[in-house]
C-alpha positions, 0 to 999 in steps of 0.5 A: 756548682758551689763545688766548682765555683770554690775551686775556680776562685782558688784559681783566681786568688792564684792568678791574681797573686792575692797573698796566701793568708787569703785562702782560710777565710775564702774557704772558710766563706764557702765551707759555711755557706755549704753548711747552711745550704744543707743546715738550714732545711734539715732545721727547718724540716726538724730533721736531726742528725745522729751522733755517727752521721754529725762524725762521718760529716765532720770527718769528710769536712776535714778531708775536703778542707784539706783537699782544697788547701792542698790544691789552693798550696799547688795553684799558688806556688805556680802549679798550672789549673790545666794540670792541678784540677784534673788530678784534683778531679781524677784523683778524687775519683779514683779513690772513691772507685777503689774504696768501693772495689775494696772496702765494699766489694763492688765489682767491675767489669773489663771496662770499670778495671781499663777506665780505672786504669788508664784514670790511674796512668793519667793522673800519673802523667799529669801530675809529672807533666 
């Protein structure tokens, strides 16, 4: 839910012509809320993260922030939300599928392969419109 709300907020910032300098404090608020949502229960439970988990988490956060800033920038320059949001959602899903296949050797059946191909075509067509 918070992921969807942050994207919706980015659309509101772009639609209401709020200065683009607002996107960074806005995103910082959502990421801080996410860190507290995960971090506080861990602290209360006495769960400690290893250095490896921390590095992987920070790397994933940086990639996520990059994606959110990219989405905010696309909306800010006037691309329609009906194009931006499907490309972002479909694109990230396709990255996960391809990574699963090539990095983790996950098998894909015929239906999955057709779905991935249709997904790639859809993202390409949406980004061209």
